matplotlib code that plots the C-alpha trace (Angstrom):
import matplotlib.pyplot as plt

x = [-36.4, -34.3, -30.5, -28.0, -24.8, -22.2, -19.0, -16.6, -12.9, -10.8, -7.8, -7.0, -6.0, -8.9, -11.2, -12.6, -13.0, -14.4, -17.5, -16.0, -18.4, -21.8, -21.8, -25.5, -28.5, -31.5, -34.0, -31.1, -31.3, -28.2, -26.6, -24.1, -20.6, -21.7, -19.3, -21.8, -19.4, -15.7, -14.5, -11.1, -9.1, -5.8, -3.8, -5.9, -9.6, -11.1, -14.3, -16.7, -18.9, -22.3, -22.7, -26.4, -29.0, -32.0, -33.0, -30.9, -33.7, -32.1, -28.4, -27.8, -24.5, -23.9, -21.0, -18.2, -18.8, -15.6, -14.7, -17.5, -17.0, -16.2, -19.6, -21.8, -25.0, -24.4, -27.3, -30.3, -31.0, -34.7, -34.5, -36.4, -40.0, -40.1, -41.4, -38.7, -40.6, -41.5, -37.6, -36.3, -38.7, -37.7, -33.9, -34.4, -35.7, -33.3, -29.8, -26.8, -24.9, -24.6, -25.3, -22.8, -19.2, -16.5, -14.3, -17.2, -17.6, -16.1, -14.5, -17.7, -20.5, -23.8, -26.2, -30.0, -31.3, -31.6, -34.5, -34.6, -33.1, -34.8, -32.7, -30.8, -30.5, -27.3, -24.3, -22.2, -19.2, -16.9, -18.2, -18.6, -14.9, -11.6, -9.8, -6.2, -4.6, -3.5, -0.4, -2.2, -3.8, -7.3, -8.5, -9.5, -12.1, -12.1, -12.8, -10.6, -10.3, -9.7, -6.8, -5.4, -5.3, -3.8, -1.0, -0.3, -0.6, 1.9, -0.5, -1.3, -4.9, -5.1, -4.2, -7.4, -10.6, -13.3, -16.8, -18.5, -20.8, -19.3, -16.4, -15.2, -12.5, -13.8, -12.2, -13.2, -11.2, -8.3, -8.6, -9.0, -6.1, -3.8, -4.5, -3.8, -7.1, -9.0, -5.9, -6.5, -4.3, -1.4, -1.7, 1.3, 0.4, -2.1, -0.6, -1.9, -0.5, 2.0, 0.5, 1.2, 2.0, 0.6, -2.8, -3.9, -5.4, -2.2, 0.0, -2.3, -1.8, 1.8, 0.7, -1.3, -4.5, -4.1, -0.8, -1.4, -3.8, -5.1, -5.6, -7.3, -5.5, -6.5, -6.7, -3.4, -1.5, -3.0, -2.0, 1.5, 1.8, 0.4, 2.5, 5.9, 5.2, 4.6, 7.6, 9.9, 8.5, 8.1, 11.0, 14.8, 16.3, 19.9, 21.8, 24.5, 26.2, 28.3, 29.9, 29.4, 31.7, 28.7, 31.3, 30.8, 27.0, 26.7, 28.7, 26.5, 23.5, 24.4, 25.5, 22.1, 19.9, 21.9, 21.5, 17.4, 15.2, 12.9, 9.5, 8.2, 8.2, 12.0, 10.6, 12.8, 11.5, 13.1, 15.2, 16.9, 17.7, 20.0, 17.2, 15.9, 19.5, 19.2, 15.8, 17.4, 21.1, 18.9, 16.4, 19.5, 21.3, 18.1, 18.6, 22.4, 21.7, 18.4, 18.5, 17.9, 15.0, 12.4, 9.7, 9.5, 6.2, 5.6, 5.1, 7.6, 10.3, 8.9, 11.4, 10.5, 11.4, 11.0, 12.3, 9.3, 10.8, 8.9, 9.6, 8.7, 7.0, 6.0, 2.5, 0.6, -0.8, 1.9, 3.8, 3.1, 5.4, 4.0, 5.9, 8.0, 7.2, 9.8, 12.5, 15.0, 13.9, 13.2, 15.3, 16.3, 14.1, 11.4, 11.6, 11.9, 8.6, 6.8, 7.9, 7.0, 3.4, 3.2, 4.3, 1.9, -1.1, 0.1, 0.3, -3.4, -4.4, -5.3, -3.3, -4.8, -4.2, -2.3, -0.1, 1.4, 0.9, 3.7, 6.9, 10.6, 12.5, 12.0, 14.2, 14.0, 15.7, 16.0, 19.1, 17.3, 16.8, 20.7, 20.6, 23.8, 23.0, 19.7, 18.2, 14.8, 12.0, 11.3, 7.6, 6.4, 6.2, 9.4, 12.8, 14.9, 14.8, 17.5, 18.1, 19.7, 21.5, 22.9, 25.3, 28.2, 31.9, 34.0, 37.7, 38.8, 42.2, 43.4, 46.6, 47.9, 46.6, 44.0, 41.2, 37.8, 35.3, 31.5, 30.5, 26.6, 25.9, 23.3, 22.1, 20.5, 17.9, 17.7, 14.8, 17.5, 14.9, 14.6, 18.5, 21.7, 24.6, 26.8, 23.6, 22.7, 26.2, 26.4, 23.2, 24.9, 27.9, 26.0, 24.2, 27.3, 29.1, 26.4, 25.5, 29.4, 29.5, 26.3, 27.6, 26.9, 23.0, 22.8, 24.3]
y = [-9.7, -6.4, -7.3, -5.3, -4.0, -3.6, -1.6, -4.0, -4.8, -4.1, -5.3, -7.7, -4.7, -2.2, -1.3, 2.2, 3.8, 6.5, 6.3, 8.7, 8.6, 6.7, 5.6, 4.8, 6.7, 5.4, 4.0, 2.7, -0.8, -2.7, -6.1, -8.2, -6.9, -3.2, -0.7, 1.0, 3.0, 4.3, 3.4, 5.4, 3.1, 4.2, 3.7, 3.9, 4.5, 1.2, 0.4, -1.7, -4.0, -5.3, -9.1, -9.4, -8.0, -5.4, -1.9, 0.5, 1.3, 3.4, 4.8, 5.1, 6.4, 9.3, 10.1, 12.0, 10.3, 9.4, 6.7, 4.4, 0.8, -2.0, -4.4, -1.4, -1.4, 1.5, 0.8, -1.6, -3.2, -4.5, -7.9, -8.1, -8.1, -6.4, -2.9, -0.5, 2.1, -0.6, -1.6, 1.7, 2.7, -0.3, 0.3, 4.0, 2.7, 0.4, 1.1, 0.9, -1.8, -5.2, -8.2, -10.6, -10.9, -8.6, -11.7, -13.4, -10.9, -11.1, -7.7, -6.9, -8.8, -8.4, -10.6, -10.7, -8.8, -11.3, -11.7, -9.8, -12.3, -12.3, -10.2, -12.1, -11.1, -9.5, -11.9, -11.5, -9.1, -12.4, -13.0, -9.6, -9.3, -11.0, -10.0, -8.6, -8.8, -5.6, -5.4, -5.2, -8.8, -7.6, -7.9, -5.3, -6.3, -4.7, -5.2, -6.8, -3.9, -1.7, -4.3, -3.7, -0.2, 0.3, -2.4, 0.0, 3.1, 1.7, 2.1, -0.5, -1.6, -2.1, 2.1, 3.1, 4.0, 2.0, 3.6, 0.3, -1.8, -3.1, -0.7, -2.5, -0.8, 0.1, 1.7, 5.2, 5.0, 4.1, 7.3, 9.3, 7.8, 8.6, 12.2, 12.1, 11.6, 8.8, 7.3, 5.8, 7.2, 5.1, 2.7, 4.2, 7.6, 8.1, 10.2, 10.4, 7.8, 9.5, 10.7, 9.2, 12.7, 16.2, 16.4, 18.1, 20.9, 21.3, 21.4, 24.0, 26.2, 26.6, 28.3, 31.7, 31.5, 32.5, 31.4, 27.8, 26.0, 22.5, 20.2, 16.9, 13.7, 11.6, 7.6, 7.3, 9.6, 7.7, 4.5, 5.4, 7.0, 3.8, 1.2, 3.1, 3.7, 0.2, -0.9, 1.6, 0.3, -3.4, -4.4, -4.2, -2.7, -2.2, -0.3, -1.5, 1.3, 0.6, 3.1, 1.4, 2.3, 2.6, 3.8, 0.8, 0.4, 4.8, 3.7, 0.7, 2.8, 5.3, 2.6, 0.6, 3.9, 4.8, 1.8, 1.7, 1.1, 4.1, 4.3, 6.1, 9.3, 8.9, 7.8, 5.4, 2.0, 2.4, 4.5, 2.8, 4.7, 3.6, 2.7, -0.1, -1.3, -1.1, -3.1, -5.9, -6.1, -6.2, -9.2, -11.2, -10.5, -12.1, -15.2, -15.4, -15.1, -17.0, -16.8, -13.1, -13.4, -13.8, -12.6, -12.9, -14.1, -14.9, -18.8, -19.1, -17.8, -17.5, -18.2, -16.5, -18.4, -15.3, -12.0, -9.5, -5.9, -2.9, 0.7, 3.8, 5.9, 9.4, 10.7, 13.8, 12.4, 10.5, 7.2, 3.9, 1.1, -1.0, -4.1, -5.5, -9.3, -11.8, -9.3, -11.7, -13.0, -10.0, -7.8, -4.1, -3.1, -5.0, -3.7, -0.1, -0.4, -1.8, 0.5, 3.6, 2.1, 1.1, 4.8, 6.4, 4.5, 5.0, 8.8, 8.5, 6.2, 3.2, 0.5, -3.0, -4.0, -6.9, -4.5, -2.9, -5.5, -8.1, -8.1, -9.5, -6.3, -2.7, 0.3, 3.8, 6.3, 9.7, 10.3, 12.4, 14.9, 15.1, 13.2, 11.5, 8.9, 8.2, 5.0, 4.0, 2.2, -1.2, -2.1, -5.2, -7.8, -7.2, -7.5, -5.1, -1.9, -0.5, 3.3, 4.7, 8.2, 10.2, 9.0, 11.6, 11.9, 11.6, 11.5, 8.0, 6.3, 3.4, 1.9, 4.8, 7.2, 9.8, 9.3, 10.5, 7.8, 7.8, 6.9, 5.9, 5.4, 2.8, 1.8, -1.4, -1.6, -5.1, -6.9, -8.4, -10.7, -12.4, -11.9, -11.2, -8.7, -11.2, -12.4, -8.4, -7.9, -11.0, -9.4, -6.1, -7.4, -9.4, -6.5, -4.5, -7.0, -6.9, -3.0, -2.5, -5.0, -5.0, -7.6, -10.2, -9.3, -10.1, -13.7]
z = [-4.3, -4.4, -4.5, -2.5, -4.1, -1.7, -1.2, -2.8, -1.1, -4.1, -2.5, 0.7, 2.7, 2.0, 4.7, 3.3, 0.0, -1.7, -4.1, -6.8, -9.5, -10.8, -14.0, -13.9, -12.5, -10.5, -13.1, -15.3, -16.9, -15.4, -17.1, -15.7, -16.3, -16.9, -15.3, -12.8, -10.7, -9.7, -6.1, -5.1, -3.0, -1.1, -4.5, -7.4, -9.0, -10.3, -11.8, -10.5, -12.7, -12.0, -11.1, -11.3, -14.1, -13.1, -12.7, -10.5, -8.1, -5.6, -5.0, -1.1, -1.3, -3.3, -5.5, -3.8, -0.4, 1.1, 3.5, 2.7, 4.7, 2.7, 2.6, 3.3, 1.1, -1.6, -3.7, -4.4, -7.8, -8.6, -10.2, -13.7, -13.1, -10.0, -9.0, -8.9, -6.6, -3.9, -4.1, -3.9, -0.9, 1.0, 0.4, 1.6, 5.0, 5.5, 7.1, 4.6, 6.2, 5.0, 7.4, 5.8, 7.4, 5.8, 4.8, 3.0, 0.4, -2.9, -4.7, -6.7, -4.5, -4.6, -2.4, -1.8, 1.0, 4.2, 6.2, 9.6, 12.2, 15.8, 17.6, 20.4, 24.1, 24.7, 25.5, 28.5, 28.7, 28.3, 24.9, 23.5, 22.0, 22.6, 25.3, 25.6, 29.1, 31.1, 32.8, 36.2, 35.6, 34.2, 31.1, 28.0, 26.0, 22.3, 18.8, 16.5, 14.3, 17.4, 18.1, 14.8, 14.7, 18.1, 17.1, 13.6, 16.1, 18.6, 21.3, 24.1, 24.2, 27.9, 28.0, 26.1, 27.5, 26.2, 25.0, 23.4, 25.4, 28.7, 28.1, 25.0, 23.2, 19.7, 16.7, 17.4, 20.7, 19.3, 16.9, 19.8, 21.5, 18.6, 18.7, 22.6, 24.0, 25.7, 27.6, 31.0, 34.0, 35.1, 37.8, 39.5, 41.2, 39.3, 36.7, 33.1, 31.0, 28.2, 25.0, 21.8, 20.5, 20.2, 19.3, 16.1, 18.0, 20.2, 17.2, 15.5, 18.7, 18.0, 14.9, 14.1, 12.6, 9.0, 8.5, 7.3, 5.2, 6.8, 4.1, 5.2, 4.5, 1.8, 1.9, 0.5, 2.7, 5.8, 4.2, 3.3, 6.9, 8.9, 6.5, 7.0, 10.7, 11.4, 9.2, 11.0, 14.4, 14.1, 11.5, 12.8, 9.8, 8.9, 6.1, 3.8, 1.5, -1.7, -4.5, -7.7, -11.0, -13.8, -16.2, -18.5, -17.9, -19.1, -21.9, -23.1, -22.5, -24.9, -27.5, -27.2, -27.4, -30.3, -32.3, -31.1, -34.2, -35.5, -36.5, -39.6, -37.5, -36.4, -32.7, -31.0, -29.8, -26.8, -24.4, -21.6, -18.1, -15.7, -13.7, -16.0, -15.6, -11.8, -11.6, -14.0, -11.9, -8.5, -9.8, -11.1, -7.9, -6.0, -8.0, -7.2, -3.6, -3.3, 0.5, 0.3, -1.8, 1.0, 2.8, 6.8, 8.3, 11.8, 11.0, 8.0, 5.8, 2.6, -0.1, -3.6, -6.9, -9.0, -8.6, -8.7, -8.3, -7.3, -8.2, -6.5, -8.4, -6.9, -7.8, -6.8, -3.9, -2.5, -3.9, -5.2, -6.2, -9.1, -9.8, -12.5, -12.5, -13.2, -13.9, -14.1, -17.0, -18.9, -21.3, -20.3, -23.0, -22.0, -18.2, -19.6, -21.7, -19.0, -16.3, -18.5, -18.9, -15.2, -14.0, -16.4, -15.3, -11.5, -12.1, -13.4, -10.3, -13.0, -11.5, -10.6, -6.9, -8.4, -10.0, -7.0, -4.2, -3.4, -4.9, -3.6, -3.0, -4.3, -5.7, -4.7, -7.2, -6.2, -8.3, -10.8, -7.9, -7.4, -4.4, -3.7, -0.9, 1.1, 3.2, 2.6, 4.6, 4.1, 2.6, 4.1, 2.9, 1.3, 3.3, 1.6, -0.5, -2.5, -2.2, -5.5, -5.7, -8.7, -11.0, -11.2, -11.9, -8.7, -8.2, -7.4, -6.5, -8.8, -8.6, -6.7, -9.0, -9.0, -11.9, -13.0, -12.8, -13.2, -9.7, -8.1, -4.6, -3.3, -0.1, 0.7, 3.6, 4.9, 7.6, 10.2, 10.9, 7.3, 6.4, 8.6, 7.8, 5.8, 3.7, 2.9, 2.1, -0.8, -2.1, -2.4, -3.7, -6.3, -7.3, -7.3, -9.6, -12.5, -12.3, -12.9, -15.6, -17.8, -20.0, -17.4, -17.6, -21.3, -21.1]

ax = plt.figure().add_subplot(projection="3d")
ax.plot(x, y, z, "-o")
ax.set_aspect("equal")
plt.show()
């Protein structure tokens, strides 16, 4: 029996992916563990391995296809001894849609083609979808995906006109509502409900044709927009700023780098950056203030035992946050080497999902661009993020005298649901004590 190869879910949040490249062609023999394709997610390009053995009978989704839903059938494998042509012909006439529920498929799942089941009679409207109550007491029927998309976009589901069966709100209705269309009239006076924002067409009308180039959003940019919009909308965030005297750190860094062992070519074993010390100091600060090393959920507060620090890395297509795991117990040189490797693979879009998902907190450093101070947006499920500015010489007053000191401004953004202001201040004070006295990071 032919074996369906499904679009894999390469991360817990992945819903669609781009089929970048097929590494096998129709008629090729495939063994378990062979890499058969490359899939582009919102953050990385990943290889997909075959689970079963056989012959690749039919490719249903060609290379270069964008936004392929998870669990859609992308190819069909003919099992050993099976006629390849008949398997391929059967696949070509069948819709490329998996019957199995999305949550049940593993990352590189393949499943035998199911026998067609008898089509059930249409259920009554009440069981077609979970309903959301409207403000006028009626109910809006909607799909789970539509409800999630509407929540992410900040649109009340009851305001959206449904085009699905029995008026059910489906995903395409939410997408239309996000562009300002498909919204119900207000019950008060029959006026139109307020638009979410100017539509794409309205914005383009403000500019003359030929004066701009419209570049479609890729999956990474869409994900960044959705997640950070949700963060800014749903998380009560407050900001704490401190000026840190990093004179001792700069001197220690120069001395450590100068003493680094060199290989035969004279290349030093490591070259520490200020950011490497920042990562270490923040990780140790979370251990000193464990109540700040948390993640908020609706049911419970998750208290983390380790300090996993995400670090924002700018790449040509957007932003990604690889994680230094257990940063509190690693040396600064280990953090430096690991960060260089993660950053290089991030820019090549070769990170694995577990290398950029999760984390206790995050660091965003714009000092290399000459930025003195800024605020950063929390990336859920984290409860804090540290924005780091440039280190520079500034005049400071000490004991009634003006002196020149090497100062660095940092701003800690905190989730007020997870930590109150005093707790956030304790975390920032612990960070400042460590970054100003780097010897404390090696004892």
